[in-house]
C-alpha positions, 0 to 999 in steps of 0.5 A: 387583792390590790395585786388582782386589781393591778393585774386587772388594770394593766390588762385593761390598759394594754388591750386599749391599745390596737397593736396589743389588742391583735396580740390578745386576738391571737390567742383566739384564732376564729376572732383574729381572722375577723381583722380586715388587714393585719399589716395595718392593725391600728387602721382595722381595729378601733378599740373603745374602752368601758364603752357607751352606747346610744341606745334606741328605745320605743316609748308610747306617747300619750296619744298611743303612738310610739315615740323614739328616744336615745339613751347613753348607756355604759356597758358592762364590758371592758372593751370593744373591738370594732372592725374597721376597713382600713381603705374605706374608713368604715366599720365592718359588721363585726364587733368583739366585746371583751369581758375581763374577769374581774377581782372577786367576780364569780362565774354568774356575775361574769356571765351576767354582764355578757347577758346584760350587754346582749339585751341592751344591744338587741335594739338599734344602737350606736357607739360613742366613738373616741375622739380621733374616730368620730368620722367613722360611722358607728352604728351597731353590728349584726355579728356581736361576739363576746370574748372573755379574759381569765386571768391568773387569779381566775379559779378553775371553776371559772374555766369549767364554767366557760367550757361548759357554756361554750363560750370563747375565752382566753387565759392570760398569764402576766410574767413576773417582769409584768407584774413588776412593771405594772406594780411600778406604773401603779405606784407612780400614778 
């Protein structure tokens, strides 16, 4: 089980880097095509690990009228990829939500994380942006696309479930060299 956690963390760390994120999207071509400029991936793709969204809520006040409030919520996905026009430095209308299969997680649990995210993002929202992207408008998008990442420890049942539900997924297979590097990094802290 410890090795599975190391693999999970390594995948999360790897795809937090926009250059590596494009490598992940190469495995699912329809999403790769949403990147505005492949020549400038670090300017075209913003990655937000363990994302927080500011969710707008309508609450009735004592007069019976609706009062709007905003609540910060950490979403149950690992990463969000925001597409950004590199020339104008504005976010496009496509967001890709990455769900990495967690060690010991079953298919209904993984699917439920996507469903929870859908419910949370139905209302108006905007993203808590990384410090170096604070200048970019972070309002939510119309197109929120999930991508499920299955790993070596993911069961065949998990893959069959993804196929049956017709959900977009990729299967990552870390090499022995990748595993050894991840173990080495984990012991170094």
